[in-house]
N, CA, C and O atoms as a printed pandas DataFrame, in Angstrom:
     atom_number atom_name residue_name chain_id  residue_number  x_coord  y_coord  z_coord
0              1         N          MET        A               1   86.488  109.239   87.399
1              2        CA          MET        A               1   85.776  108.007   87.641
2              3         C          MET        A               1   86.445  107.273   88.788
3              4         O          MET        A               1   87.642  106.989   88.730
4              5         N          ASN        A               2   85.687  106.963   89.829
5              6        CA          ASN        A               2   86.221  106.248   90.973
6              7         C          ASN        A               2   86.039  104.756   90.762
7              8         O          ASN        A               2   84.921  104.276   90.575
8              9         N          SER        A               3   87.138  104.032   90.792
9             10        CA          SER        A               3   87.031  102.578   90.685
10            11         C          SER        A               3   87.473  101.970   92.008
11            12         O          SER        A               3   88.508  102.332   92.566
12            13         N          LEU        A               4   86.670  101.047   92.490
13            14        CA          LEU        A               4   86.987  100.378   93.740
14            15         C          LEU        A               4   88.069   99.343   93.494
15            16         O          LEU        A               4   88.133   98.763   92.410
16            17         N          PRO        A               5   88.930   99.099   94.492
17            18        CA          PRO        A               5   89.915   98.040   94.334
18            19         C          PRO        A               5   89.199   96.697   94.293
19            20         O          PRO        A               5   88.071   96.578   94.771
20            21         N          PRO        A               6   89.846   95.690   93.728
21            22        CA          PRO        A               6   89.183   94.387   93.661
22            23         C          PRO        A               6   88.918   93.837   95.062
23            24         O          PRO        A               6   89.751   93.956   95.960
24            25         N          LEU        A               7   87.745   93.237   95.227
25            26        CA          LEU        A               7   87.378   92.647   96.504
26            27         C          LEU        A               7   87.544   91.138   96.436
27            28         O          LEU        A               7   87.447   90.536   95.367
28            29         N          ARG        A               8   87.792   90.546   97.576
29            30        CA          ARG        A               8   87.933   89.104   97.665
30            31         C          ARG        A               8   86.620   88.449   97.225
31            32         O          ARG        A               8   85.544   88.864   97.656
32            33         N          PRO        A               9   86.707   87.425   96.366
33            34        CA          PRO        A               9   85.473   86.755   95.942
34            35         C          PRO        A               9   84.829   86.025   97.123
35            36         O          PRO        A               9   85.507   85.654   98.081
36            37         N          SER        A              10   83.543   85.829   97.043
37            38        CA          SER        A              10   82.852   85.159   98.134
38            39         C          SER        A              10   83.201   83.678   98.151
39            40         O          SER        A              10   83.511   83.079   97.122
40            41         N          CYS        A              11   83.144   83.110   99.341
41            42        CA          CYS        A              11   83.391   81.680   99.516
42            43         C          CYS        A              11   82.152   80.918   99.050
43            44         O          CYS        A              11   81.061   81.485   99.004
44            45         N          PRO        A              12   82.309   79.641   98.706
45            46        CA          PRO        A              12   81.128   78.856   98.335
46            47         C          PRO        A              12   80.128   78.828   99.496
47            48         O          PRO        A              12   80.536   78.796  100.657
48            49         N          PRO        A              13   78.838   78.841   99.200
49            50        CA          PRO        A              13   77.823   78.863  100.260
50            51         C          PRO        A              13   77.985   77.699  101.236
51            52         O          PRO        A              13   78.187   76.554  100.831
52            53         N          GLY        A              14   77.894   78.013  102.524
53            54        CA          GLY        A              14   77.951   76.994  103.564
54            55         C          GLY        A              14   79.335   76.532  103.958
55            56         O          GLY        A              14   79.459   75.675  104.833
56            57         N          THR        A              15   80.392   77.070  103.343
57            58        CA          THR        A              15   81.740   76.607  103.673
58            59         C          THR        A              15   82.506   77.558  104.573
59            60         O          THR        A              15   83.529   77.176  105.141
60            61         N          CYS        A              16   82.035   78.777  104.714
61            62        CA          CYS        A              16   82.788   79.777  105.472
62            63         C          CYS        A              16   81.867   80.532  106.418
63            64         O          CYS        A              16   80.657   80.615  106.208
64            65         N          THR        A              17   82.468   81.073  107.455
65            66        CA          THR        A              17   81.716   81.846  108.444
66            67         C          THR        A              17   82.135   83.311  108.427
67            68         O          THR        A              17   82.038   83.996  109.445
68            69         N          CYS        A              18   82.600   83.794  107.276
69            70        CA          CYS        A              18   83.139   85.152  107.205
70            71         C          CYS        A              18   82.070   86.244  107.210
71            72         O          CYS        A              18   82.388   87.403  107.475
72            73         N          ARG        A              19   80.834   85.909  106.928
73            74        CA          ARG        A              19   79.728   86.865  106.913
74            75         C          ARG        A              19   79.995   88.012  105.930
75            76         O          ARG        A              19   79.666   89.165  106.210
76            77         N          ARG        A              20   80.583   87.692  104.797
77            78        CA          ARG        A              20   80.932   88.678  103.772
78            79         C          ARG        A              20   79.705   89.420  103.266
79            80         O          ARG        A              20   79.709   90.648  103.178
80            81         N          ASP        A              21   78.648   88.671  102.931
81            82        CA          ASP        A              21   77.441   89.293  102.392
82            83         C          ASP        A              21   76.792   90.223  103.408
83            84         O          ASP        A              21   76.290   91.292  103.060
84            85         N          GLU        A              22   76.808   89.802  104.664
85            86        CA          GLU        A              22   76.259   90.650  105.737
86            87         C          GLU        A              22   77.036   91.962  105.828
87            88         O          GLU        A              22   76.450   93.026  106.028
88            89         N          LEU        A              23   78.342   91.879  105.683
89            90        CA          LEU        A              23   79.185   93.074  105.735
90            91         C          LEU        A              23   78.893   94.003  104.566
91            92         O          LEU        A              23   78.812   95.218  104.746
92            93         N          LEU        A              24   78.735   93.448  103.374
93            94        CA          LEU        A              24   78.455   94.263  102.192
94            95         C          LEU        A              24   77.082   94.922  102.263
95            96         O          LEU        A              24   76.901   96.024  101.745
96            97         N          GLU        A              25   76.113   94.265  102.895
97            98        CA          GLU        A              25   74.762   94.809  102.999
98            99         C          GLU        A              25   74.645   95.900  104.057
99           100         O          GLU        A              25   73.724   96.715  104.003
100          101         N          THR        A              26   75.562   95.928  105.014
101          102        CA          THR        A              26   75.527   96.919  106.081
102          103         C          THR        A              26   76.019   98.250  105.544
103          104         O          THR        A              26   77.135   98.347  105.032
104          105         N          SER        A              27   75.196   99.263  105.658
105          106        CA          SER        A              27   75.639  100.576  105.186
106          107         C          SER        A              27   76.657  101.127  106.190
107          108         O          SER        A              27   76.433  101.092  107.400
108          109         N          GLY        A              28   77.746  101.620  105.683
109          110        CA          GLY        A              28   78.804  102.156  106.529
110          111         C          GLY        A              28   79.688  101.078  107.133
111          112         O          GLY        A              28   80.496  101.370  108.013
112          113         N          GLY        A              29   79.550   99.831  106.676
113          114        CA          GLY        A              29   80.381   98.738  107.182
114          115         C          GLY        A              29   81.822   98.894  106.710
115          116         O          GLY        A              29   82.072   99.453  105.642
116          117         N          ASP        A              30   82.750   98.412  107.488
117          118        CA          ASP        A              30   84.170   98.508  107.161
118          119         C          ASP        A              30   84.542   97.365  106.218
119          120         O          ASP        A              30   84.788   96.243  106.660
120          121         N          VAL        A              31   84.581   97.656  104.922
121          122        CA          VAL        A              31   84.847   96.628  103.920
122          123         C          VAL        A              31   86.326   96.548  103.550
123          124         O          VAL        A              31   86.681   95.872  102.584
124          125         N          ARG        A              32   87.183   97.219  104.294
125          126        CA          ARG        A              32   88.616   97.173  103.985
126          127         C          ARG        A              32   89.157   95.749  104.002
127          128         O          ARG        A              32   90.043   95.416  103.215
128          129         N          ILE        A              33   88.634   94.906  104.889
129          130        CA          ILE        A              33   89.114   93.527  104.990
130          131         C          ILE        A              33   88.886   92.757  103.692
131          132         O          ILE        A              33   89.634   91.829  103.385
132          133         N          LEU        A              34   87.867   93.132  102.934
133          134        CA          LEU        A              34   87.571   92.436  101.684
134          135         C          LEU        A              34   88.577   92.772  100.589
135          136         O          LEU        A              34   88.586   92.120   99.545
136          137         N          MET        A              35   89.420   93.771  100.805
137          138        CA          MET        A              35   90.472   94.093   99.842
138          139         C          MET        A              35   91.647   93.125   99.950
139          140         O          MET        A              35   92.570   93.178   99.137
140          141         N          LEU        A              36   91.619   92.242  100.947
141          142        CA          LEU        A              36   92.667   91.241  101.106
142          143         C          LEU        A              36   92.359   90.065  100.180
143          144         O          LEU        A              36   91.817   89.042  100.597
144          145         N          THR        A              37   92.725   90.245   98.910
145          146        CA          THR        A              37   92.515   89.192   97.919
146          147         C          THR        A              37   93.548   88.096   98.153
147          148         O          THR        A              37   94.447   88.262   98.977
148          149         N          ARG        A              38   93.434   87.001   97.452
149          150        CA          ARG        A              38   94.396   85.899   97.616
150          151         C          ARG        A              38   95.811   86.361   97.263
151          152         O          ARG        A              38   96.780   85.972   97.914
152          153         N          HIS        A              39   95.919   87.189   96.234
153          154        CA          HIS        A              39   97.235   87.714   95.845
154          155         C          HIS        A              39   97.809   88.590   96.974
155          156         O          HIS        A              39   98.975   88.452   97.342
156          157         N          GLU        A              40   96.988   89.478   97.508
157          158        CA          GLU        A              40   97.446   90.345   98.596
158          159         C          GLU        A              40   97.743   89.534   99.855
159          160         O          GLU        A              40   98.644   89.878  100.619
160          161         N          GLU        A              41   96.991   88.463  100.069
161          162        CA          GLU        A              41   97.247   87.589  101.215
162          163         C          GLU        A              41   98.634   86.955  101.092
163          164         O          GLU        A              41   99.366   86.869  102.078
164          165         N          ARG        A              42   98.997   86.512   99.884
165          166        CA          ARG        A              42  100.338   85.951   99.668
166          167         C          ARG        A              42  101.421   86.991   99.927
167          168         O          ARG        A              42  102.456   86.675  100.513
168          169         N          ARG        A              43  101.191   88.227   99.496
169          170        CA          ARG        A              43  102.163   89.295   99.747
170          171         C          ARG        A              43  102.308   89.563  101.245
171          172         O          ARG        A              43  103.414   89.784  101.738
172          173         N          LEU        A              44  101.188   89.543  101.961
173          174        CA          LEU        A              44  101.216   89.748  103.404
174          175         C          LEU        A              44  101.975   88.610  104.087
175          176         O          LEU        A              44  102.763   88.860  104.999
176          177         N          LEU        A              45  101.752   87.374  103.662
177          178        CA          LEU        A              45  102.468   86.234  104.237
178          179         C          LEU        A              45  103.967   86.349  103.997
179          180         O          LEU        A              45  104.769   86.056  104.883
180          181         N          GLU        A              46  104.340   86.777  102.790
181          182        CA          GLU        A              46  105.754   87.004  102.487
182          183         C          GLU        A              46  106.357   88.028  103.436
183          184         O          GLU        A              46  107.449   87.834  103.969
184          185         N          ARG        A              47  105.637   89.108  103.636
185          186        CA          ARG        A              47  106.104   90.183  104.518
186          187         C          ARG        A              47  106.257   89.677  105.948
187          188         O          ARG        A              47  107.234   90.003  106.622
188          189         N          LEU        A              48  105.298   88.886  106.411
189          190        CA          LEU        A              48  105.370   88.352  107.771
190          191         C          LEU        A              48  106.522   87.349  107.920
191          192         O          LEU        A              48  107.157   87.288  108.972
192          193         N          GLU        A              49  106.787   86.573  106.882
193          194        CA          GLU        A              49  107.889   85.613  106.935
194          195         C          GLU        A              49  109.246   86.303  106.980
195          196         O          GLU        A              49  110.216   85.736  107.483
196          197         N          ASN        A              50  109.317   87.521  106.458
197          198        CA          ASN        A              50  110.583   88.254  106.414
198          199         C          ASN        A              50  110.773   89.220  107.580
199          200         O          ASN        A              50  111.699   90.030  107.566
200          201         N          VAL        A              51  109.914   89.143  108.577
201          202        CA          VAL        A              51  110.040   89.999  109.755
202          203         C          VAL        A              51  111.333   89.639  110.478
203          204         O          VAL        A              51  111.604   88.467  110.739
204          205         N          GLN        A              52  112.128   90.659  110.800
205          206        CA          GLN        A              52  113.422   90.436  111.436
206          207         C          GLN        A              52  113.466   90.799  112.912
207          208         O          GLN        A              52  114.340   90.330  113.641
208          209         N          SER        A              53  112.534   91.626  113.354
209          210        CA          SER        A              53  112.572   92.077  114.742
210          211         C          SER        A              53  111.155   92.316  115.260
211          212         O          SER        A              53  110.186   92.330  114.501
212          213         N          LEU        A              54  111.068   92.499  116.548
213          214        CA          LEU        A              54  109.774   92.789  117.159
214          215         C          LEU        A              54  109.237   94.133  116.670
215          216         O          LEU        A              54  108.033   94.276  116.455
216          217         N          ASP        A              55  110.118   95.115  116.494
217          218        CA          ASP        A              55  109.689   96.417  115.966
218          219         C          ASP        A              55  109.095   96.280  114.570
219          220         O          ASP        A              55  108.080   96.901  114.252
220          221         N          ASP        A              56  109.734   95.466  113.747
221          222        CA          ASP        A              56  109.236   95.234  112.389
222          223         C          ASP        A              56  107.871   94.556  112.439
223          224         O          ASP        A              56  106.977   94.919  111.674
224          225         N          LEU        A              57  107.698   93.587  113.319
225          226        CA          LEU        A              57  106.419   92.911  113.467
226          227         C          LEU        A              57  105.341   93.881  113.938
227          228         O          LEU        A              57  104.202   93.811  113.475
228          229         N          GLU        A              58  105.683   94.775  114.843
229          230        CA          GLU        A              58  104.713   95.761  115.330
230          231         C          GLU        A              58  104.307   96.728  114.225
231          232         O          GLU        A              58  103.152   97.151  114.168
232          233         N          ARG        A              59  105.253   97.088  113.337
233          234        CA          ARG        A              59  104.921   97.954  112.199
234          235         C          ARG        A              59  103.959   97.249  111.242
235          236         O          ARG        A              59  103.007   97.857  110.753
236          237         N          VAL        A              60  104.210   95.971  110.978
237          238        CA          VAL        A              60  103.316   95.207  110.106
238          239         C          VAL        A              60  101.933   95.104  110.750
239          240         O          VAL        A              60  100.914   95.241  110.073
240          241         N          GLN        A              61  101.910   94.865  112.045
241          242        CA          GLN        A              61  100.652   94.782  112.780
242          243         C          GLN        A              61   99.875   96.094  112.682
243          244         O          GLN        A              61   98.663   96.078  112.468
244          245         N          GLN        A              62  100.555   97.223  112.835
245          246        CA          GLN        A              62   99.902   98.528  112.742
246          247         C          GLN        A              62   99.389   98.789  111.332
247          248         O          GLN        A              62   98.294   99.325  111.164
248          249         N          ARG        A              63  100.165   98.418  110.319
249          250        CA          ARG        A              63   99.725   98.609  108.933
250          251         C          ARG        A              63   98.510   97.749  108.611
251          252         O          ARG        A              63   97.615   98.183  107.886
252          253         N          MET        A              64   98.474   96.523  109.150
253          254        CA          MET        A              64   97.303   95.665  108.938
254          255         C          MET        A              64   96.066   96.305  109.559
255          256         O          MET        A              64   94.978   96.257  108.984
256          257         N          ARG        A              65   96.237   96.898  110.726
257          258        CA          ARG        A              65   95.110   97.568  111.397
258          259         C          ARG        A              65   94.671   98.788  110.591
259          260         O          ARG        A              65   93.474   98.999  110.392
260          261         N          ASP        A              66   95.624   99.589  110.128
261          262        CA          ASP        A              66   95.305  100.817  109.398
262          263         C          ASP        A              66   94.707  100.542  108.020
263          264         O          ASP        A              66   93.721  101.170  107.634
264          265         N          GLN        A              67   95.298   99.609  107.279
265          266        CA          GLN        A              67   94.892   99.402  105.903
266          267         C          GLN        A              67   93.725   98.430  105.734
267          268         O          GLN        A              67   92.906   98.591  104.828
268          269         N          LEU        A              68   93.650   97.421  106.607
269          270        CA          LEU        A              68   92.629   96.390  106.433
270          271         C          LEU        A              68   91.645   96.290  107.587
271          272         O          LEU        A              68   90.606   95.640  107.466
272          273         N          GLY        A              69   91.964   96.928  108.703
273          274        CA          GLY        A              69   91.087   96.839  109.862
274          275         C          GLY        A              69   91.246   95.545  110.631
275          276         O          GLY        A              69   90.405   95.219  111.470
276          277         N          ILE        A              70   92.318   94.793  110.361
277          278        CA          ILE        A              70   92.546   93.522  111.055
278          279         C          ILE        A              70   93.170   93.799  112.410
279          280         O          ILE        A              70   94.204   94.459  112.509
280          281         N          ARG        A              71   92.530   93.286  113.452
281          282        CA          ARG        A              71   93.063   93.418  114.805
282          283         C          ARG        A              71   93.760   92.116  115.172
283          284         O          ARG        A              71   93.121   91.083  115.370
284          285         N          MET        A              72   95.087   92.188  115.259
285          286        CA          MET        A              72   95.909   91.011  115.503
286          287         C          MET        A              72   96.665   91.191  116.807
287          288         O          MET        A              72   97.192   92.271  117.076
288          289         N          THR        A              73   96.723   90.142  117.620
289          290        CA          THR        A              73   97.522   90.191  118.843
290          291         C          THR        A              73   98.650   89.180  118.718
291          292         O          THR        A              73   98.464   88.073  118.213
292          293         N          VAL        A              74   99.818   89.583  119.188
293          294        CA          VAL        A              74  100.998   88.730  119.164
294          295         C          VAL        A              74  101.474   88.582  120.596
295          296         O          VAL        A              74  101.666   89.574  121.300
296          297         N          ALA        A              75  101.664   87.345  121.026
297          298        CA          ALA        A              75  102.099   87.075  122.391
298          299         C          ALA        A              75  102.955   85.815  122.386
299          300         O          ALA        A              75  102.888   85.024  121.445
300          301         N          PRO        A              76  103.762   85.622  123.433
301          302        CA          PRO        A              76  104.520   84.364  123.522
302          303         C          PRO        A              76  103.560   83.184  123.565
303          304         O          PRO        A              76  102.475   83.273  124.139
304          305         N          GLY        A              77  103.967   82.089  122.958
305          306        CA          GLY        A              77  103.152   80.880  122.990
306          307         C          GLY        A              77  103.032   80.362  124.413
307          308         O          GLY        A              77  103.749   80.817  125.304
308          309         N          HIS        A              78  102.139   79.421  124.627
309          310        CA          HIS        A              78  101.900   78.957  125.992
310          311         C          HIS        A              78  103.099   78.243  126.594
311          312         O          HIS        A              78  103.178   78.127  127.817
312          313         N          ASN        A              79  104.040   77.757  125.782
313          314        CA          ASN        A              79  105.238   77.098  126.307
314          315         C          ASN        A              79  106.485   77.964  126.198
315          316         O          ASN        A              79  107.542   77.578  126.697
316          317         N          GLU        A              80  106.392   79.105  125.569
317          318        CA          GLU        A              80  107.561   79.952  125.329
318          319         C          GLU        A              80  107.469   81.246  126.117
319          320         O          GLU        A              80  106.405   81.859  126.207
320          321         N          VAL        A              81  108.595   81.654  126.687
321          322        CA          VAL        A              81  108.635   82.913  127.410
322          323         C          VAL        A              81  109.809   83.748  126.935
323          324         O          VAL        A              81  109.676   84.964  126.795
324          325         N          ARG        A              82  110.939   83.137  126.687
325          326        CA          ARG        A              82  112.167   83.880  126.433
326          327         C          ARG        A              82  112.478   84.137  124.965
327          328         O          ARG        A              82  113.253   85.043  124.659
328          329         N          SER        A              83  111.914   83.389  124.076
329          330        CA          SER        A              83  112.261   83.576  122.671
330          331         C          SER        A              83  111.006   83.869  121.859
331          332         O          SER        A              83  109.891   83.570  122.287
332          333         N          MET        A              84  111.200   84.452  120.690
333          334        CA          MET        A              84  110.071   84.745  119.811
334          335         C          MET        A              84  109.810   83.576  118.869
335          336         O          MET        A              84  108.968   83.687  117.978
336          337         N          ARG        A              85  110.514   82.456  119.045
337          338        CA          ARG        A              85  110.256   81.299  118.189
338          339         C          ARG        A              85  108.869   80.738  118.440
339          340         O          ARG        A              85  108.221   80.240  117.520
340          341         N          GLY        A              86  108.414   80.817  119.677
341          342        CA          GLY        A              86  107.121   80.255  120.026
342          343         C          GLY        A              86  106.083   81.330  120.246
343          344         O          GLY        A              86  105.517   81.435  121.335
344          345         N          ILE        A              87  105.824   82.129  119.229
345          346        CA          ILE        A              87  104.835   83.185  119.393
346          347         C          ILE        A              87  103.462   82.680  118.979
347          348         O          ILE        A              87  103.337   81.783  118.146
348          349         N          ALA        A              88  102.456   83.262  119.564
349          350        CA          ALA        A              88  101.074   82.943  119.210
350          351         C          ALA        A              88  100.460   84.186  118.573
351          352         O          ALA        A              88  100.487   85.271  119.153
352          353         N          ILE        A              89   99.909   84.015  117.378
353          354        CA          ILE        A              89   99.258   85.112  116.674
354          355         C          ILE        A              89   97.771   84.805  116.626
355          356         O          ILE        A              89   97.365   83.742  116.157
356          357         N          GLU        A              90   96.964   85.732  117.110
357          358        CA          GLU        A              90   95.516   85.539  117.109
358          359         C          GLU        A              90   94.849   86.747  116.468
359          360         O          GLU        A              90   95.321   87.878  116.590
360          361         N          PHE        A              91   93.747   86.486  115.788
361          362        CA          PHE        A              91   92.990   87.541  115.129
362          363         C          PHE        A              91   91.645   87.692  115.804
363          364         O          PHE        A              91   90.992   86.707  116.147
364          365         N          ALA        A              92   91.240   88.931  115.989
365          366        CA          ALA        A              92   89.925   89.205  116.552
366          367         C          ALA        A              92   88.870   88.788  115.529
367          368         O          ALA        A              92   89.056   88.949  114.323
368          369         N          GLU        A              93   87.790   88.264  116.020
369          370        CA          GLU        A              93   86.685   87.860  115.151
370          371         C          GLU        A              93   86.081   89.111  114.526
371          372         O          GLU        A              93   85.762   90.068  115.232
372          373         N          GLN        A              94   85.922   89.108  113.211
373          374        CA          GLN        A              94   85.326   90.246  112.533
374          375         C          GLN        A              94   84.701   89.797  111.225
375          376         O          GLN        A              94   85.206   88.882  110.574
376          377         N          PRO        A              95   83.609   90.433  110.837
377          378        CA          PRO        A              95   82.972   90.080  109.571
378          379         C          PRO        A              95   83.918   90.354  108.411
379          380         O          PRO        A              95   84.602   91.378  108.378
380          381         N          GLY        A              96   83.948   89.429  107.464
381          382        CA          GLY        A              96   84.770   89.601  106.272
382          383         C          GLY        A              96   86.097   88.889  106.326
383          384         O          GLY        A              96   86.719   88.686  105.283
384          385         N          LEU        A              97   86.562   88.495  107.514
385          386        CA          LEU        A              97   87.844   87.788  107.626
386          387         C          LEU        A              97   87.569   86.303  107.438
387          388         O          LEU        A              97   86.995   85.649  108.310
388          389         N          CYS        A              98   87.983   85.783  106.296
389          390        CA          CYS        A              98   87.710   84.408  105.918
390          391         C          CYS        A              98   88.335   83.442  106.919
391          392         O          CYS        A              98   89.430   83.692  107.423
392          393         N          ARG        A              99   87.644   82.341  107.209
393          394        CA          ARG        A              99   88.160   81.378  108.176
394          395         C          ARG        A              99   89.442   80.721  107.690
395          396         O          ARG        A              99   90.231   80.242  108.504
396          397         N          LYS        A             100   89.669   80.688  106.376
397          398        CA          LYS        A             100   90.908   80.119  105.829
398          399         C          LYS        A             100   92.066   81.107  105.945
399          400         O          LYS        A             100   93.227   80.700  105.981
400          401         N          THR        A             101   91.762   82.378  106.003
401          402        CA          THR        A             101   92.809   83.398  106.076
402          403         C          THR        A             101   93.460   83.414  107.458
403          404         O          THR        A             101   94.676   83.568  107.569
404          405         N          ARG        A             102   92.656   83.257  108.511
405          406        CA          ARG        A             102   93.197   83.307  109.878
406          407         C          ARG        A             102   94.330   82.319  110.078
407          408         O          ARG        A             102   95.411   82.742  110.488
408          409         N          PRO        A             103   94.156   81.012  109.813
409          410        CA          PRO        A             103   95.265   80.090  110.024
410          411         C          PRO        A             103   96.394   80.272  109.010
411          412         O          PRO        A             103   97.550   79.991  109.326
412          413         N          ALA        A             104   96.083   80.734  107.809
413          414        CA          ALA        A             104   97.127   80.924  106.801
414          415         C          ALA        A             104   98.106   82.007  107.233
415          416         O          ALA        A             104   99.314   81.860  107.046
416          417         N          ILE        A             105   97.602   83.079  107.802
417          418        CA          ILE        A             105   98.466   84.169  108.239
418          419         C          ILE        A             105   99.196   83.788  109.532
419          420         O          ILE        A             105  100.396   84.024  109.673
420          421         N          ALA        A             106   98.464   83.207  110.456
421          422        CA          ALA        A             106   99.084   82.845  111.740
422          423         C          ALA        A             106  100.104   81.754  111.549
423          424         O          ALA        A             106  100.730   81.317  112.515
């Protein structure tokens, strides 16, 4: 018996632009992003907070792409060049990525 992993519950109508229902209705749509439940989101935030090096951050970035389909770019912030303290994290727009998740992770 194949059981699907739990999917993120839908946001209240009119409060989010994640297009979750559109993604679920599309046959062959990439629903991996919907596996990012609130619990898994907290685990991901913990992992990102414990990043120690650029290599570690790149590994987390690759795993997010492989496991969830999240395309994330990391670059120096607009005022920072020499240190990683001022990094800017941006997520590509994609169906299923909740608008509350983007700022929470970044």
